[in-house]
N, C-alpha and C positions, 0 to 999 in steps of 0.2 A: 504494500500500500504506500501511497505517497506521503502520508503524514508520518513523520519520523518520531512519533511518541508511542510509548507502550503503556496504555492505561491499565490500571489494576483490574478493571472489569470492563467488559463490552468489547466487541469486535467492530471493526470499521467495514461497512459494506463497500464492495469494490466492483459494482456493476453499473454501467452507464445506461440510462434510458435516452435513446437518441431522439432528436427533434423530428418534427413532422416534415411533410413534403413542402418544398418551395420550388419556384422556377429559377433556374440559373440565369445569368446575364446573357445578353445577346451573343450569338456565336457566328462564326464564319458561315457563309451561305452553303458551303459544301459539307458542313458538319451537322449530322443528325443528333440532336441532344436528347438523351433520355432523362426522365424526370422521376426520380425516386426519393429516397430519404435524403434530406439535406445534411451533408457532412462538412465539417470544418477541415481545412488543410493549411499547413504552412508551406510556403513556396519560396525558393531562393532564386535570385536573379544575379546576373553579373553586376559587380559593384559599379555604381554610376548609372544604372538603368533609371531613366526618368519614370515618374509615376504614370504618365499617360501610356508609355510603352508597356509597363507591367500590367496595367488594367486591361489593355487591349489584348495582350497574350492570354490572360486569364479568361476574358470573355470569349475569345476564339476557341478556347478549350472547353466551353460549356460551364464556366464558373462565374461567380460574382465576387468582386473584391470587397472585403469588409474594411480593411485598412492596409496601407502600404507604408513601411518605414524606410524612407529613402536613404537615411544615414547608414543603414546596413543592407539595403536592397533585399528586404524580406517582406513578403505579403502574407496576410491571412485572407483566405478565400473560402467560399462555400460553393458546393455543387451537389446537385441531385443526380448527376450522371456518374455511374460507376467507372466510366472510362476517363474521367477527368485527370486522374493522376498519371495515367499512361500517356495522355496527350501532352501534358506538361513535361513528363519525364520522371520516372520513378527515382532518379537520382537527384531530383529537385523538389518534389512534392511529397508530402506525407500527411496522413490523417490518423490521429490516435483513435478517433471515433470509429473509423473503418476497421482499424486493426482489432479493436475490441469486439466489434460486431462479427468479424470473421471468426474470432476465437470462440465467441458464444455459439455461433452456428456449428462450428466443428465439434464442440463439446456438447451440443444440444442443451445449452444452459439458457434458461429464461431470465431476462432482466429482473432484478429485484427492486422493490420500491425504495425510494430515498429514505434516509433516516428521519427520525422524528424531529420536528421543528423545535428549536429552543424557545422556552417561554421568555418574555421580556424580563429584564432585571429591574427589581424595585430597590433602589439604593437604600431605603430605610430598612429593608430586610436583610441586607448583607451584614454578617456578624462584625461588630466593631472591635472585637478582642484583638490584642496584639499577638501575632503569630511569629514574631521574629525569632523566638527561641527554637522554632522548628526549621529554621533556614540554615541547615548545616552546609548547604552548598555555597552560601554567601560567605560564611566564615572560611571555607576552604580556599577561596580566592582573595580573601582580604577585603571583602566588601562590607558595607554596613558600619563604617567608621566615620560617618559624616560627609562622605564624598557626595558631590552633587554635580549634575551636568548643567549645561546652558540651554535655554529654550530655543536659541537659534540653530541648534543641532537637531536635524530631523532624521529619524531612522525609518526607512520603509520596511514594514513587516509584511513580507510577501507570504501570505498564508490564507487562512479560511475566514478572516474577518476579525475585527476587534470590537468587543462590547462597548458601545459609547456611553452606557449608563453605569458602568462599574465605578464605584467611588474612588478606587485606587488608580483608575485610568482616565477618568473624565477630564481632568485638567491636562493630562499628557497627550490625549488624542488630538490630532491635527486634521479636522474634517476637510480643510481646503486642499490638502495634499493627498487625500484618500481617494481611491478609485477601485471600481470592480473591473477585472480583466478577463473574465471567463470567456468572452467572445473573441478575445484577441485584441480588442480595441478598448481604451479606457472609458469607463462610465463613471462620472463623478456623483451620481445620485446616491444618497445615503443607503437606499435599499440595495444598491449594487455592491457596496463594500462592507455592509454589516454582516455579522455571523448569522447563519440560519440553522444549521444542523450540527455544527462542530464547535467545541470549546477550545480547540487547538490554538488558534491565532490569539485568543485572549490570554491564554496561559503563557505563550511565548512573549507577548507584549509586556506582561507583568514582570517577567524575569528581567527585562531590559529597563523598564521605566516606572514600575509601581511606585506610588508616592511614599515618601518618608514622613508619614503623618501620625505615627504611633498606633495605627490600627492595621489589621490584616498583615500583608507582607510588604517588603520594601525591595525595589529593584536594584540592579547594579548601578544604574545611572539615573536616579530620580532627578527630575528637572528637565531632562531632554524630552522632546516630543516624538511621538510615534504616529506614522501614517498607516492606515489600514489599506493595504493593496491586496485585494482578494484574487488569488490565483488558484485556490483549491475549491473544487465544486462540492455540491451537497452529498456526493458519494465518495469523497476522499481523493478524487483524481486531480492531478496537476498536469494539464496537457501542455505541450510545447508552446502553443500559441499564447496561452495565458502567461507562462513564464517569460516569454519574450516581451509581451505587453508590460508586465510588471517591471522588468529591468529598464525598458525604454521610458516608462512613465517616471520611474525614480530619477533617471538621468535628466529628463525634461524638467522636473521639479527641483533639480539641484539638491537632492538629498545627499547627505554626507555618507550614509551607510544604508545597506539593505541586509535583511536577515532572511534566508531561505531554509526553513526547516521542513524540507520535502525533497523528493526526487521526482523527476519527470516521468510520467507514465507514457505508454501503457504497459511496459514490461516491468518485471520485478527489478532487474538491473540489466543494462545493455551488455550482457556477457558474450554475445556473439555479434560483432558489428557487421550488419548487412547494409544495403544502400539506404533503407529506410532509417536505420539508426544513424547512418552518416548524415542524413538530412537534419535530424534532430540535433546531433552534435554541432553541425555547422551553424544552424540558426541561433542556438544558445551561445556558442562561442563568439559569434558576431555581436550579439547583444551585450554580453559581458565585456568584450573588448571595448565596445563603444561607451558603455556606461562608465567603465574605468577611466577612459580618456576624458570623459566629461566631468570627472571628479568624484565619482561614487565608488566606494569600496564595498564589495559584496562578500558576505559571510554565508557559508552553507554547512548543513549537517552532513556527516559522512555516511549516513543511512544506518539502519538497524539490521542489515542483512548478514552481518558477521563474516564478510568476505574480504579477501585481500585485493585491494585496488591498485597494487603496485603497477606503475605504467610499463615497466620493462617487460612484463609478461604479455601485455597487450601488443607491444611492438614486435614480439617474436625474438627478443634478444636474451631470453632466459629469465630466471627469477622464479619465485614461488607463488606469484599471483595467480588469480583465477581467470584473468582476462576480462574482468568486469570493469565497467566505467560508471560511476555515479554522476549524474547530471542534475544540478550544476556543480556539485562539489569537486568533481574531478577536473574542472577547467583551470587553466594555468593562472588566471588572474583572480581566482576565488580563494578566500581563506577557508580551508576545509578543517572541520572540527570533529574530533573523536570524543567519546564519552567515557568517564570513569565513574565508579561507584563511590560510596562513602569511605571505602578502604583505599582509595587513590589508585586502584588497579583498573586497567581497561575493562569496561563492562563487557560481558560475554556477547551481547547483541551487537556491539559497536563494530562497524567495518573499520578497516585500517589499511595501511600501505605506505611504504617508504617512497617519498617523492610526491605523495598526495596529501597526507595529514600535515597540517601546519602547526596546530596547537591542540591541546586537550582541555576539557572543562567538565564540571560535574553534570552527569546525566542521570545518575542513580541506578539502582537495581531493585528488583521486586522486594517489597517490604520496606524500602527506604528510598522513595522517589523524591522528586523535586516539587516543593509546594509553591504554587503560584495562583494567580487570579483565574477564575472561570466565571462565565455568566451566572450571576446569583450568589457568588461567594468565592471559595477557595478549594483547591483539590490538588493532590499529588499526581504527577505523571512522570514516567521514566522515558529516556530515549536520547539519541543524539539531537533530536528536536529541542531538548531542554539544554543540552550542552552549548549549542551554537549561540543562543541569545546571551549567555554569560559572556562570550567573547565579544559579541556585538555591543553589549553594554560597556565593556572595558574600552573598546574602541570609541564609543560615544563620549566617554570621559576624556580620552586622549584628544578627541576632536574638540571638546569643550575647552581644552587647555591651549589650543592653537588653531585659530580660524584659518591660518595659512597652510596648515599641513594637508597635503593631498594623499591619495591612496597609498602611494609607495612609501611615504614617510610614516604614515600611521601603521602600516604593516610592519615596517622595519622596527619601529619602536615596540609594537606588540610582541614581536618575536624576541627582541633583545631583552625584554623585561620578564619573559616567561621563565618559570622555575624548571630547570632541566630535570627530566625523569628518565632513569635508565630502564632498559628492557627488563621485565621480570625474569628472575633466575629460573622460575618454574611457573608455567602458565597452564596448570592442570586444574581446571575449574570443577570438573566432575569427579576427580579423585580416582580415575580409572587407569592412571599411570601413563596416559598419553597427553601430549601437548594439544591444547584446543586451538591454538593459533601460534604462529611463529613471528617473533619481533625482530626485524632486521635493523641494523644501525647501531649507534652508540648513544651515550647518555645525552649528549647535546642535541641530537637529531636522530629520531628513529621512526619506524613505521607505526608504532602504537600511539606515541604522544607527540610526534613532530618535534618542535622546539621546546615543548614542555607544558606545564600547567600555567594557564593564563593567570595573570595577577593584576589586581587593581593598581593603577599607577600612583606614584607619589605626586604631590603637587608640582606643577610646572614640569611634568615629565617630558613634554614635547617642547623643545626649544623654539623660539621665534625665528624669524628670518624670512628669506624670500619664499614665495609660494612654491610648493613642491610640484614638479612636473608629474602628471598622472601616469605617464607611460615610461 
């Protein structure tokens, strides 16, 4: 599933109900367009392709353009013609919806209904008790000692939506920078970015920015603002078009940071790269590269698949990896985060990989998860989803200390201040005498923990000076 949290109870539905029939855009005279289920596609073009040219090509292939991002030459299109992808080229067009539909037909699986809609939060009913004593995760990284961020630092929480009525988040939420991205195009209406079936985004936002008000929980960087950028739908899917939209929206709104506690569907992980997976990698890589150049640093969870993401195995040059790639965490410009439990050892579910993991942070294990905000109150969740926002919160504090620090400088400072963690001498979690995962590297940099445990910065941790170049 795309949500990288491991709730104590309840499973996440992972079946998509596809939209109804629509008519595609005008097509070339010699093209007979079929009209069936309308599916979304991401489509790549040569860089520099003008919007008019992209729209024309999509129309000629029996599609309609939803949005075109000229900065990265990527379009989101819809088509009811099953031949649309073939006309564009399977090395250039991909539909997560079509992929899931084909898998459902092959397995003779019927789509399941969406999860139950969340009831609205009544602030007066949220327990006012101080829960700081249960935040072992904050103590682990040195948070909760009076640190505060600046309101001019905006963090894009690319997730399932943030509860606007939660008392610990009401002052932190930035409605002006919030948007829903499920169609691939940003929608600024509150109904598009508010949570509907999932507590996940509200939980992530609380780890970053919950208010230090003596009640409930406190985030790593109280005082900074969070924007709700909804990229995860009501069945837990994060499709590539939604992720691209979220990254491009964050860049357009000049957000300093984004947090992505998900991986892009429809696969569990892209363990065998075909042409379709190549399209997904390409559109996300372009979006991340552009957003980084625009001044936004992106943080992502390493996934809960417990797989080795080591790049050398994917490239065929050897290594112990599985050949899997987590998107967006595996992309070069993204800060990838693994998770540890309260014992400071890599959580059994956390994926890992030398050359992929940059830092680690608390994600918890069953029985001792991370407490944070959820609609209506507070709840514990475990996962790399919870580890990533600890890192994002620390970066938000660093950004608060220097308005001129760009993505490269923030990242360098984060890694330099991390507490090095050596590979475990014995990683036999089940006690069966076998190692459950193999940690490559040395104390200062390894596949389990990257540069080490993230730490809340000392005052003035980021020196002033000329603006950092993003690339």
